[in-house]
N, CA, C, O and CB atoms as a CASP TS submission, in Angstrom:
PFRMAT TS
TARGET T0000
AUTHOR 0000-0000-0000
METHOD Language model
MODEL 1
PARENT N/A
ATOM      1  N   MET     1     -26.081   3.273 -18.979  1.00  0.00           N
ATOM      2  CA  MET     1     -27.193   2.546 -19.521  1.00  0.00           C
ATOM      3  C   MET     1     -26.801   1.127 -19.679  1.00  0.00           C
ATOM      4  O   MET     1     -25.696   0.828 -20.133  1.00  0.00           O
ATOM      5  CB  MET     1     -27.657   3.126 -20.828  1.00  0.00           C
ATOM      6  N   ILE     2     -27.692   0.231 -19.310  1.00  0.00           N
ATOM      7  CA  ILE     2     -27.438  -1.189 -19.415  1.00  0.00           C
ATOM      8  C   ILE     2     -28.361  -1.772 -20.475  1.00  0.00           C
ATOM      9  O   ILE     2     -29.561  -1.500 -20.504  1.00  0.00           O
ATOM     10  CB  ILE     2     -27.636  -1.892 -18.051  1.00  0.00           C
ATOM     11  N   LYS     3     -27.757  -2.595 -21.357  1.00  0.00           N
ATOM     12  CA  LYS     3     -28.509  -3.212 -22.456  1.00  0.00           C
ATOM     13  C   LYS     3     -28.407  -4.694 -22.360  1.00  0.00           C
ATOM     14  O   LYS     3     -27.310  -5.221 -22.177  1.00  0.00           O
ATOM     15  CB  LYS     3     -28.008  -2.739 -23.818  1.00  0.00           C
ATOM     16  N   VAL     4     -29.505  -5.396 -22.475  1.00  0.00           N
ATOM     17  CA  VAL     4     -29.507  -6.835 -22.471  1.00  0.00           C
ATOM     18  C   VAL     4     -29.255  -7.295 -23.888  1.00  0.00           C
ATOM     19  O   VAL     4     -30.047  -7.023 -24.790  1.00  0.00           O
ATOM     20  CB  VAL     4     -30.833  -7.402 -21.914  1.00  0.00           C
ATOM     21  N   VAL     5     -28.156  -7.991 -24.081  1.00  0.00           N
ATOM     22  CA  VAL     5     -27.725  -8.378 -25.408  1.00  0.00           C
ATOM     23  C   VAL     5     -28.276  -9.781 -25.776  1.00  0.00           C
ATOM     24  O   VAL     5     -28.621 -10.044 -26.928  1.00  0.00           O
ATOM     25  CB  VAL     5     -26.181  -8.359 -25.486  1.00  0.00           C
ATOM     26  N   ARG     6     -28.346 -10.657 -24.770  1.00  0.00           N
ATOM     27  CA  ARG     6     -28.759 -12.023 -25.094  1.00  0.00           C
ATOM     28  C   ARG     6     -29.717 -12.482 -23.991  1.00  0.00           C
ATOM     29  O   ARG     6     -29.501 -12.153 -22.824  1.00  0.00           O
ATOM     30  CB  ARG     6     -27.512 -12.997 -25.223  1.00  0.00           C
ATOM     31  N   GLY     7     -30.704 -13.187 -24.310  1.00  0.00           N
ATOM     32  CA  GLY     7     -31.611 -13.745 -23.302  1.00  0.00           C
ATOM     33  C   GLY     7     -32.814 -12.825 -23.076  1.00  0.00           C
ATOM     34  O   GLY     7     -32.928 -11.769 -23.699  1.00  0.00           O
ATOM     35  N   ASN     8     -33.691 -13.235 -22.192  1.00  0.00           N
ATOM     36  CA  ASN     8     -34.880 -12.521 -21.876  1.00  0.00           C
ATOM     37  C   ASN     8     -35.047 -12.523 -20.343  1.00  0.00           C
ATOM     38  O   ASN     8     -35.787 -13.356 -19.819  1.00  0.00           O
ATOM     39  CB  ASN     8     -36.104 -13.145 -22.595  1.00  0.00           C
ATOM     40  N   PRO     9     -34.378 -11.610 -19.611  1.00  0.00           N
ATOM     41  CA  PRO     9     -34.436 -11.691 -18.156  1.00  0.00           C
ATOM     42  C   PRO     9     -35.804 -11.215 -17.658  1.00  0.00           C
ATOM     43  O   PRO     9     -36.448 -10.364 -18.272  1.00  0.00           O
ATOM     44  CB  PRO     9     -33.302 -10.851 -17.517  1.00  0.00           C
ATOM     45  N   THR    10     -36.215 -11.772 -16.562  1.00  0.00           N
ATOM     46  CA  THR    10     -37.416 -11.306 -15.927  1.00  0.00           C
ATOM     47  C   THR    10     -37.138  -9.979 -15.221  1.00  0.00           C
ATOM     48  O   THR    10     -35.976  -9.652 -14.979  1.00  0.00           O
ATOM     49  CB  THR    10     -37.949 -12.356 -14.944  1.00  0.00           C
ATOM     50  N   PRO    11     -38.153  -9.224 -14.891  1.00  0.00           N
ATOM     51  CA  PRO    11     -37.875  -7.951 -14.195  1.00  0.00           C
ATOM     52  C   PRO    11     -37.183  -8.127 -12.890  1.00  0.00           C
ATOM     53  O   PRO    11     -36.438  -7.240 -12.473  1.00  0.00           O
ATOM     54  CB  PRO    11     -39.130  -7.201 -13.963  1.00  0.00           C
ATOM     55  N   GLU    12     -37.399  -9.280 -12.189  1.00  0.00           N
ATOM     56  CA  GLU    12     -36.698  -9.535 -10.925  1.00  0.00           C
ATOM     57  C   GLU    12     -35.247  -9.800 -11.204  1.00  0.00           C
ATOM     58  O   GLU    12     -34.398  -9.304 -10.463  1.00  0.00           O
ATOM     59  CB  GLU    12     -37.322 -10.720 -10.164  1.00  0.00           C
ATOM     60  N   GLU    13     -34.909 -10.551 -12.224  1.00  0.00           N
ATOM     61  CA  GLU    13     -33.474 -10.828 -12.554  1.00  0.00           C
ATOM     62  C   GLU    13     -32.796  -9.553 -12.945  1.00  0.00           C
ATOM     63  O   GLU    13     -31.667  -9.303 -12.524  1.00  0.00           O
ATOM     64  CB  GLU    13     -33.333 -11.871 -13.706  1.00  0.00           C
ATOM     65  N   LEU    14     -33.435  -8.750 -13.724  1.00  0.00           N
ATOM     66  CA  LEU    14     -32.843  -7.457 -14.151  1.00  0.00           C
ATOM     67  C   LEU    14     -32.649  -6.543 -12.953  1.00  0.00           C
ATOM     68  O   LEU    14     -31.624  -5.869 -12.861  1.00  0.00           O
ATOM     69  CB  LEU    14     -33.740  -6.756 -15.211  1.00  0.00           C
ATOM     70  N   ALA    15     -33.609  -6.502 -12.032  1.00  0.00           N
ATOM     71  CA  ALA    15     -33.430  -5.659 -10.827  1.00  0.00           C
ATOM     72  C   ALA    15     -32.258  -6.185  -9.960  1.00  0.00           C
ATOM     73  O   ALA    15     -31.501  -5.404  -9.383  1.00  0.00           O
ATOM     74  CB  ALA    15     -34.757  -5.630  -9.980  1.00  0.00           C
ATOM     75  N   ALA    16     -32.134  -7.500  -9.888  1.00  0.00           N
ATOM     76  CA  ALA    16     -31.009  -8.068  -9.074  1.00  0.00           C
ATOM     77  C   ALA    16     -29.683  -7.718  -9.708  1.00  0.00           C
ATOM     78  O   ALA    16     -28.741  -7.337  -9.014  1.00  0.00           O
ATOM     79  CB  ALA    16     -31.130  -9.625  -8.936  1.00  0.00           C
ATOM     80  N   ALA    17     -29.600  -7.841 -11.011  1.00  0.00           N
ATOM     81  CA  ALA    17     -28.332  -7.497 -11.688  1.00  0.00           C
ATOM     82  C   ALA    17     -28.008  -6.032 -11.539  1.00  0.00           C
ATOM     83  O   ALA    17     -26.848  -5.684 -11.319  1.00  0.00           O
ATOM     84  CB  ALA    17     -28.394  -7.857 -13.170  1.00  0.00           C
ATOM     85  N   LEU    18     -29.016  -5.139 -11.653  1.00  0.00           N
ATOM     86  CA  LEU    18     -28.783  -3.720 -11.462  1.00  0.00           C
ATOM     87  C   LEU    18     -28.367  -3.403 -10.042  1.00  0.00           C
ATOM     88  O   LEU    18     -27.519  -2.536  -9.830  1.00  0.00           O
ATOM     89  CB  LEU    18     -30.015  -2.941 -11.819  1.00  0.00           C
ATOM     90  N   ALA    19     -28.939  -4.080  -9.070  1.00  0.00           N
ATOM     91  CA  ALA    19     -28.558  -3.839  -7.699  1.00  0.00           C
ATOM     92  C   ALA    19     -27.104  -4.177  -7.453  1.00  0.00           C
ATOM     93  O   ALA    19     -26.399  -3.451  -6.752  1.00  0.00           O
ATOM     94  CB  ALA    19     -29.432  -4.627  -6.774  1.00  0.00           C
ATOM     95  N   VAL    20     -26.650  -5.293  -8.037  1.00  0.00           N
ATOM     96  CA  VAL    20     -25.272  -5.703  -7.892  1.00  0.00           C
ATOM     97  C   VAL    20     -24.342  -4.635  -8.519  1.00  0.00           C
ATOM     98  O   VAL    20     -23.331  -4.263  -7.922  1.00  0.00           O
ATOM     99  CB  VAL    20     -25.052  -7.096  -8.551  1.00  0.00           C
ATOM    100  N   VAL    21     -24.686  -4.164  -9.693  1.00  0.00           N
ATOM    101  CA  VAL    21     -23.877  -3.138 -10.364  1.00  0.00           C
ATOM    102  C   VAL    21     -23.802  -1.845  -9.549  1.00  0.00           C
ATOM    103  O   VAL    21     -22.747  -1.222  -9.429  1.00  0.00           O
ATOM    104  CB  VAL    21     -24.450  -2.842 -11.751  1.00  0.00           C
ATOM    105  N   GLN    22     -24.971  -1.459  -8.988  1.00  0.00           N
ATOM    106  CA  GLN    22     -24.989  -0.232  -8.223  1.00  0.00           C
ATOM    107  C   GLN    22     -24.180  -0.357  -6.903  1.00  0.00           C
ATOM    108  O   GLN    22     -23.545   0.604  -6.469  1.00  0.00           O
ATOM    109  CB  GLN    22     -26.436   0.157  -7.925  1.00  0.00           C
ATOM    110  N   VAL    23     -24.215  -1.549  -6.281  1.00  0.00           N
ATOM    111  CA  VAL    23     -23.501  -1.710  -5.048  1.00  0.00           C
ATOM    112  C   VAL    23     -22.028  -1.735  -5.288  1.00  0.00           C
ATOM    113  O   VAL    23     -21.265  -1.200  -4.483  1.00  0.00           O
ATOM    114  CB  VAL    23     -23.932  -2.946  -4.346  1.00  0.00           C
ATOM    115  N   ARG    24     -21.589  -2.346  -6.382  1.00  0.00           N
ATOM    116  CA  ARG    24     -20.143  -2.385  -6.724  1.00  0.00           C
ATOM    117  C   ARG    24     -19.637  -1.001  -7.074  1.00  0.00           C
ATOM    118  O   ARG    24     -18.530  -0.617  -6.696  1.00  0.00           O
ATOM    119  CB  ARG    24     -19.879  -3.350  -7.908  1.00  0.00           C
ATOM    120  N   ALA    25     -20.471  -0.239  -7.813  1.00  0.00           N
ATOM    121  CA  ALA    25     -20.038   1.131  -8.186  1.00  0.00           C
ATOM    122  C   ALA    25     -19.967   2.003  -6.935  1.00  0.00           C
ATOM    123  O   ALA    25     -19.033   2.796  -6.819  1.00  0.00           O
ATOM    124  CB  ALA    25     -21.019   1.769  -9.239  1.00  0.00           C
ATOM    125  N   ALA    26     -20.884   1.900  -6.015  1.00  0.00           N
ATOM    126  CA  ALA    26     -20.847   2.682  -4.775  1.00  0.00           C
ATOM    127  C   ALA    26     -19.659   2.269  -3.942  1.00  0.00           C
ATOM    128  O   ALA    26     -19.041   3.122  -3.305  1.00  0.00           O
ATOM    129  CB  ALA    26     -22.148   2.509  -3.972  1.00  0.00           C
ATOM    130  N   ALA    27     -19.315   0.995  -3.920  1.00  0.00           N
ATOM    131  CA  ALA    27     -18.185   0.536  -3.135  1.00  0.00           C
ATOM    132  C   ALA    27     -16.862   1.069  -3.730  1.00  0.00           C
ATOM    133  O   ALA    27     -15.939   1.414  -2.993  1.00  0.00           O
ATOM    134  CB  ALA    27     -18.175  -1.011  -3.071  1.00  0.00           C
ATOM    135  N   ALA    28     -16.788   1.128  -5.020  1.00  0.00           N
ATOM    136  CA  ALA    28     -15.580   1.593  -5.689  1.00  0.00           C
ATOM    137  C   ALA    28     -15.414   3.110  -5.442  1.00  0.00           C
ATOM    138  O   ALA    28     -14.292   3.594  -5.294  1.00  0.00           O
ATOM    139  CB  ALA    28     -15.641   1.276  -7.225  1.00  0.00           C
ATOM    140  N   GLU    29     -16.506   3.834  -5.399  1.00  0.00           N
ATOM    141  CA  GLU    29     -16.420   5.289  -5.154  1.00  0.00           C
ATOM    142  C   GLU    29     -16.017   5.593  -3.709  1.00  0.00           C
ATOM    143  O   GLU    29     -15.232   6.505  -3.452  1.00  0.00           O
ATOM    144  CB  GLU    29     -17.771   5.966  -5.470  1.00  0.00           C
ATOM    145  N   SER    30     -16.545   4.845  -2.807  1.00  0.00           N
ATOM    146  CA  SER    30     -16.288   5.136  -1.375  1.00  0.00           C
ATOM    147  C   SER    30     -15.081   4.439  -0.836  1.00  0.00           C
ATOM    148  O   SER    30     -14.765   4.588   0.345  1.00  0.00           O
ATOM    149  CB  SER    30     -17.467   4.751  -0.543  1.00  0.00           C
ATOM    150  N   ALA    31     -14.390   3.684  -1.653  1.00  0.00           N
ATOM    151  CA  ALA    31     -13.168   2.995  -1.193  1.00  0.00           C
ATOM    152  C   ALA    31     -12.110   4.018  -0.818  1.00  0.00           C
ATOM    153  O   ALA    31     -11.985   5.072  -1.441  1.00  0.00           O
ATOM    154  CB  ALA    31     -12.621   2.035  -2.288  1.00  0.00           C
ATOM    155  N   GLU    32     -11.365   3.685   0.201  1.00  0.00           N
ATOM    156  CA  GLU    32     -10.271   4.570   0.667  1.00  0.00           C
ATOM    157  C   GLU    32      -9.256   4.659  -0.401  1.00  0.00           C
ATOM    158  O   GLU    32      -8.935   3.647  -1.025  1.00  0.00           O
ATOM    159  CB  GLU    32      -9.623   4.068   1.975  1.00  0.00           C
ATOM    160  N   PRO    33      -8.717   5.850  -0.654  1.00  0.00           N
ATOM    161  CA  PRO    33      -7.607   5.950  -1.630  1.00  0.00           C
ATOM    162  C   PRO    33      -6.385   5.168  -1.130  1.00  0.00           C
ATOM    163  O   PRO    33      -6.277   4.899   0.066  1.00  0.00           O
ATOM    164  CB  PRO    33      -7.223   7.449  -1.878  1.00  0.00           C
ATOM    165  N   ASP    34      -5.512   4.820  -1.984  1.00  0.00           N
ATOM    166  CA  ASP    34      -4.299   4.103  -1.579  1.00  0.00           C
ATOM    167  C   ASP    34      -3.599   4.812  -0.473  1.00  0.00           C
ATOM    168  O   ASP    34      -3.684   6.033  -0.336  1.00  0.00           O
ATOM    169  CB  ASP    34      -3.358   3.929  -2.742  1.00  0.00           C
ATOM    170  N   ALA    35      -2.897   4.030   0.326  1.00  0.00           N
ATOM    171  CA  ALA    35      -2.175   4.568   1.445  1.00  0.00           C
ATOM    172  C   ALA    35      -1.128   5.600   0.977  1.00  0.00           C
ATOM    173  O   ALA    35      -0.742   5.648  -0.191  1.00  0.00           O
ATOM    174  CB  ALA    35      -1.511   3.436   2.226  1.00  0.00           C
ATOM    175  N   ALA    36      -0.710   6.386   1.904  1.00  0.00           N
ATOM    176  CA  ALA    36       0.300   7.432   1.552  1.00  0.00           C
ATOM    177  C   ALA    36       1.509   6.762   0.953  1.00  0.00           C
ATOM    178  O   ALA    36       1.807   5.611   1.272  1.00  0.00           O
ATOM    179  CB  ALA    36       0.723   8.285   2.807  1.00  0.00           C
ATOM    180  N   PRO    37       2.209   7.469   0.088  1.00  0.00           N
ATOM    181  CA  PRO    37       3.434   6.858  -0.475  1.00  0.00           C
ATOM    182  C   PRO    37       4.441   6.522   0.593  1.00  0.00           C
ATOM    183  O   PRO    37       4.615   7.256   1.567  1.00  0.00           O
ATOM    184  CB  PRO    37       4.076   7.784  -1.491  1.00  0.00           C
ATOM    185  N   VAL    38       5.093   5.418   0.398  1.00  0.00           N
ATOM    186  CA  VAL    38       6.071   4.975   1.399  1.00  0.00           C
ATOM    187  C   VAL    38       7.352   5.800   1.274  1.00  0.00           C
ATOM    188  O   VAL    38       7.823   6.061   0.167  1.00  0.00           O
ATOM    189  CB  VAL    38       6.383   3.460   1.234  1.00  0.00           C
ATOM    190  N   SER    39       7.901   6.200   2.395  1.00  0.00           N
ATOM    191  CA  SER    39       9.109   6.978   2.387  1.00  0.00           C
ATOM    192  C   SER    39      10.265   6.122   1.903  1.00  0.00           C
ATOM    193  O   SER    39      10.284   4.913   2.136  1.00  0.00           O
ATOM    194  CB  SER    39       9.394   7.548   3.770  1.00  0.00           C
ATOM    195  N   GLU    40      11.220   6.732   1.237  1.00  0.00           N
ATOM    196  CA  GLU    40      12.367   6.044   0.739  1.00  0.00           C
ATOM    197  C   GLU    40      13.266   5.596   1.886  1.00  0.00           C
ATOM    198  O   GLU    40      14.111   4.723   1.690  1.00  0.00           O
ATOM    199  CB  GLU    40      13.123   6.924  -0.225  1.00  0.00           C
ATOM    200  N   TRP    41      13.109   6.162   3.065  1.00  0.00           N
ATOM    201  CA  TRP    41      13.866   5.732   4.225  1.00  0.00           C
ATOM    202  C   TRP    41      13.516   4.305   4.621  1.00  0.00           C
ATOM    203  O   TRP    41      14.352   3.595   5.180  1.00  0.00           O
ATOM    204  CB  TRP    41      13.621   6.672   5.388  1.00  0.00           C
ATOM    205  N   SER    42      12.320   3.888   4.344  1.00  0.00           N
ATOM    206  CA  SER    42      11.866   2.520   4.709  1.00  0.00           C
ATOM    207  C   SER    42      12.033   1.548   3.582  1.00  0.00           C
ATOM    208  O   SER    42      11.526   0.430   3.673  1.00  0.00           O
ATOM    209  CB  SER    42      10.413   2.531   5.137  1.00  0.00           C
ATOM    210  N   ASP    43      12.711   1.909   2.527  1.00  0.00           N
ATOM    211  CA  ASP    43      12.950   1.011   1.388  1.00  0.00           C
ATOM    212  C   ASP    43      13.945  -0.079   1.765  1.00  0.00           C
ATOM    213  O   ASP    43      15.052   0.231   2.206  1.00  0.00           O
ATOM    214  CB  ASP    43      13.469   1.803   0.168  1.00  0.00           C
ATOM    215  N   PRO    44      13.574  -1.359   1.600  1.00  0.00           N
ATOM    216  CA  PRO    44      14.499  -2.454   1.997  1.00  0.00           C
ATOM    217  C   PRO    44      15.805  -2.398   1.181  1.00  0.00           C
ATOM    218  O   PRO    44      16.834  -2.879   1.656  1.00  0.00           O
ATOM    219  CB  PRO    44      13.811  -3.848   1.801  1.00  0.00           C
ATOM    220  N   ALA    45      15.786  -1.836  -0.008  1.00  0.00           N
ATOM    221  CA  ALA    45      16.995  -1.817  -0.804  1.00  0.00           C
ATOM    222  C   ALA    45      18.041  -0.849  -0.125  1.00  0.00           C
ATOM    223  O   ALA    45      19.228  -0.937  -0.437  1.00  0.00           O
ATOM    224  CB  ALA    45      16.660  -1.367  -2.293  1.00  0.00           C
ATOM    225  N   ALA    46      17.624   0.032   0.760  1.00  0.00           N
ATOM    226  CA  ALA    46      18.515   0.895   1.429  1.00  0.00           C
ATOM    227  C   ALA    46      19.430   0.173   2.399  1.00  0.00           C
ATOM    228  O   ALA    46      20.491   0.680   2.762  1.00  0.00           O
ATOM    229  CB  ALA    46      17.758   1.922   2.120  1.00  0.00           C
ATOM    230  N   ARG    47      19.008  -1.025   2.820  1.00  0.00           N
ATOM    231  CA  ARG    47      19.771  -1.819   3.777  1.00  0.00           C
ATOM    232  C   ARG    47      20.916  -2.602   3.125  1.00  0.00           C
ATOM    233  O   ARG    47      21.791  -3.123   3.816  1.00  0.00           O
ATOM    234  CB  ARG    47      18.847  -2.776   4.492  1.00  0.00           C
ATOM    235  N   ILE    48      20.903  -2.675   1.850  1.00  0.00           N
ATOM    236  CA  ILE    48      21.960  -3.435   1.125  1.00  0.00           C
ATOM    237  C   ILE    48      23.226  -2.581   1.193  1.00  0.00           C
ATOM    238  O   ILE    48      23.167  -1.366   1.008  1.00  0.00           O
ATOM    239  CB  ILE    48      21.545  -3.752  -0.411  1.00  0.00           C
ATOM    240  N   PRO    49      24.379  -3.219   1.461  1.00  0.00           N
ATOM    241  CA  PRO    49      25.587  -2.437   1.483  1.00  0.00           C
ATOM    242  C   PRO    49      25.874  -1.821   0.157  1.00  0.00           C
ATOM    243  O   PRO    49      25.620  -2.413  -0.893  1.00  0.00           O
ATOM    244  CB  PRO    49      26.731  -3.264   1.911  1.00  0.00           C
ATOM    245  N   SER    50      26.404  -0.630   0.206  1.00  0.00           N
ATOM    246  CA  SER    50      26.619   0.132  -1.060  1.00  0.00           C
ATOM    247  C   SER    50      27.956  -0.204  -1.687  1.00  0.00           C
ATOM    248  O   SER    50      28.799   0.675  -1.863  1.00  0.00           O
ATOM    249  CB  SER    50      26.544   1.654  -0.805  1.00  0.00           C
ATOM    250  N   ARG    51      28.155  -1.457  -2.022  1.00  0.00           N
ATOM    251  CA  ARG    51      29.362  -1.871  -2.749  1.00  0.00           C
ATOM    252  C   ARG    51      29.108  -1.703  -4.225  1.00  0.00           C
ATOM    253  O   ARG    51      27.969  -1.687  -4.690  1.00  0.00           O
ATOM    254  CB  ARG    51      29.758  -3.343  -2.421  1.00  0.00           C
ATOM    255  N   ARG    52      30.172  -1.582  -4.927  1.00  0.00           N
ATOM    256  CA  ARG    52      30.059  -1.514  -6.387  1.00  0.00           C
ATOM    257  C   ARG    52      29.704  -2.866  -6.910  1.00  0.00           C
ATOM    258  O   ARG    52      30.327  -3.857  -6.530  1.00  0.00           O
ATOM    259  CB  ARG    52      31.359  -1.013  -7.037  1.00  0.00           C
ATOM    260  N   THR    53      28.734  -2.942  -7.760  1.00  0.00           N
ATOM    261  CA  THR    53      28.352  -4.233  -8.350  1.00  0.00           C
ATOM    262  C   THR    53      29.343  -4.588  -9.474  1.00  0.00           C
ATOM    263  O   THR    53      29.810  -3.701 -10.188  1.00  0.00           O
ATOM    264  CB  THR    53      26.876  -4.184  -8.901  1.00  0.00           C
ATOM    265  N   PRO    54      29.658  -5.870  -9.629  1.00  0.00           N
ATOM    266  CA  PRO    54      30.589  -6.244 -10.703  1.00  0.00           C
ATOM    267  C   PRO    54      29.994  -5.908 -12.071  1.00  0.00           C
ATOM    268  O   PRO    54      28.804  -6.112 -12.311  1.00  0.00           O
ATOM    269  CB  PRO    54      30.931  -7.751 -10.627  1.00  0.00           C
ATOM    270  N   GLN    55      30.817  -5.405 -12.937  1.00  0.00           N
ATOM    271  CA  GLN    55      30.410  -5.056 -14.304  1.00  0.00           C
ATOM    272  C   GLN    55      31.110  -6.059 -15.245  1.00  0.00           C
ATOM    273  O   GLN    55      32.224  -6.522 -14.999  1.00  0.00           O
ATOM    274  CB  GLN    55      30.791  -3.534 -14.666  1.00  0.00           C
ATOM    275  N   PRO    56      30.391  -6.360 -16.329  1.00  0.00           N
ATOM    276  CA  PRO    56      31.022  -7.296 -17.301  1.00  0.00           C
ATOM    277  C   PRO    56      32.242  -6.584 -17.968  1.00  0.00           C
ATOM    278  O   PRO    56      32.256  -5.372 -18.180  1.00  0.00           O
ATOM    279  CB  PRO    56      29.953  -7.766 -18.421  1.00  0.00           C
ATOM    280  N   GLY    57      33.206  -7.381 -18.265  1.00  0.00           N
ATOM    281  CA  GLY    57      34.414  -6.853 -18.897  1.00  0.00           C
ATOM    282  C   GLY    57      35.529  -7.855 -18.838  1.00  0.00           C
ATOM    283  O   GLY    57      35.332  -8.986 -18.394  1.00  0.00           O
ATOM    284  N   PRO    58      36.721  -7.449 -19.289  1.00  0.00           N
ATOM    285  CA  PRO    58      37.833  -8.416 -19.388  1.00  0.00           C
ATOM    286  C   PRO    58      38.282  -8.923 -18.004  1.00  0.00           C
ATOM    287  O   PRO    58      38.799 -10.038 -17.930  1.00  0.00           O
ATOM    288  CB  PRO    58      39.031  -7.768 -20.116  1.00  0.00           C
ATOM    289  N   ARG    59      38.118  -8.183 -16.931  1.00  0.00           N
ATOM    290  CA  ARG    59      38.578  -8.642 -15.641  1.00  0.00           C
ATOM    291  C   ARG    59      37.441  -8.942 -14.672  1.00  0.00           C
ATOM    292  O   ARG    59      37.615  -8.894 -13.454  1.00  0.00           O
ATOM    293  CB  ARG    59      39.488  -7.626 -15.048  1.00  0.00           C
ATOM    294  N   ALA    60      36.279  -9.252 -15.229  1.00  0.00           N
ATOM    295  CA  ALA    60      35.094  -9.520 -14.418  1.00  0.00           C
ATOM    296  C   ALA    60      35.239 -10.749 -13.550  1.00  0.00           C
ATOM    297  O   ALA    60      34.590 -10.845 -12.508  1.00  0.00           O
ATOM    298  CB  ALA    60      33.896  -9.676 -15.298  1.00  0.00           C
ATOM    299  N   TRP    61      36.071 -11.690 -13.951  1.00  0.00           N
ATOM    300  CA  TRP    61      36.245 -12.888 -13.132  1.00  0.00           C
ATOM    301  C   TRP    61      36.818 -12.587 -11.764  1.00  0.00           C
ATOM    302  O   TRP    61      36.635 -13.384 -10.845  1.00  0.00           O
ATOM    303  CB  TRP    61      37.134 -13.866 -13.836  1.00  0.00           C
ATOM    304  N   ARG    62      37.504 -11.468 -11.591  1.00  0.00           N
ATOM    305  CA  ARG    62      38.071 -11.107 -10.292  1.00  0.00           C
ATOM    306  C   ARG    62      37.029 -10.757  -9.288  1.00  0.00           C
ATOM    307  O   ARG    62      37.198 -11.001  -8.093  1.00  0.00           O
ATOM    308  CB  ARG    62      39.010  -9.972 -10.432  1.00  0.00           C
ATOM    309  N   THR    63      35.892 -10.157  -9.780  1.00  0.00           N
ATOM    310  CA  THR    63      34.832  -9.735  -8.863  1.00  0.00           C
ATOM    311  C   THR    63      33.614 -10.654  -8.960  1.00  0.00           C
ATOM    312  O   THR    63      32.542 -10.308  -8.464  1.00  0.00           O
ATOM    313  CB  THR    63      34.422  -8.289  -9.157  1.00  0.00           C
ATOM    314  N   SER    64      33.768 -11.833  -9.600  1.00  0.00           N
ATOM    315  CA  SER    64      32.626 -12.699  -9.773  1.00  0.00           C
ATOM    316  C   SER    64      32.196 -13.294  -8.448  1.00  0.00           C
ATOM    317  O   SER    64      31.030 -13.640  -8.262  1.00  0.00           O
ATOM    318  CB  SER    64      32.939 -13.796 -10.767  1.00  0.00           C
ATOM    319  N   TYR    65      33.140 -13.411  -7.526  1.00  0.00           N
ATOM    320  CA  TYR    65      32.793 -13.870  -6.159  1.00  0.00           C
ATOM    321  C   TYR    65      33.305 -12.921  -5.148  1.00  0.00           C
ATOM    322  O   TYR    65      34.517 -12.785  -4.983  1.00  0.00           O
ATOM    323  CB  TYR    65      33.346 -15.255  -5.874  1.00  0.00           C
ATOM    324  N   TRP    66      32.408 -12.242  -4.446  1.00  0.00           N
ATOM    325  CA  TRP    66      32.791 -11.337  -3.394  1.00  0.00           C
ATOM    326  C   TRP    66      32.287 -11.894  -2.070  1.00  0.00           C
ATOM    327  O   TRP    66      31.115 -12.262  -1.985  1.00  0.00           O
ATOM    328  CB  TRP    66      32.242  -9.917  -3.653  1.00  0.00           C
ATOM    329  N   PRO    67      33.107 -11.972  -1.044  1.00  0.00           N
ATOM    330  CA  PRO    67      32.588 -12.453   0.257  1.00  0.00           C
ATOM    331  C   PRO    67      31.587 -11.425   0.791  1.00  0.00           C
ATOM    332  O   PRO    67      31.665 -10.232   0.496  1.00  0.00           O
ATOM    333  CB  PRO    67      33.764 -12.684   1.297  1.00  0.00           C
ATOM    334  N   ARG    68      30.692 -11.910   1.549  1.00  0.00           N
ATOM    335  CA  ARG    68      29.646 -11.036   2.148  1.00  0.00           C
ATOM    336  C   ARG    68      30.088 -10.575   3.445  1.00  0.00           C
ATOM    337  O   ARG    68      29.369  -9.835   4.116  1.00  0.00           O
ATOM    338  CB  ARG    68      28.312 -11.733   2.294  1.00  0.00           C
TER
END
């Protein structure tokens, strides 16, 4: 149900507003669902070398710079 809260629209203005709402609702219903979930094999993070990341601690300065 649509309720006019402020103003006094003409029947033509009200029909135009209703048409816009109906078209948007129909477009939302008929929209394609999101694409299939992406496989973890295609995750860009998988291309990063699996080195241990430096952890904070008393000897962290030793691993603060690692050559690539």
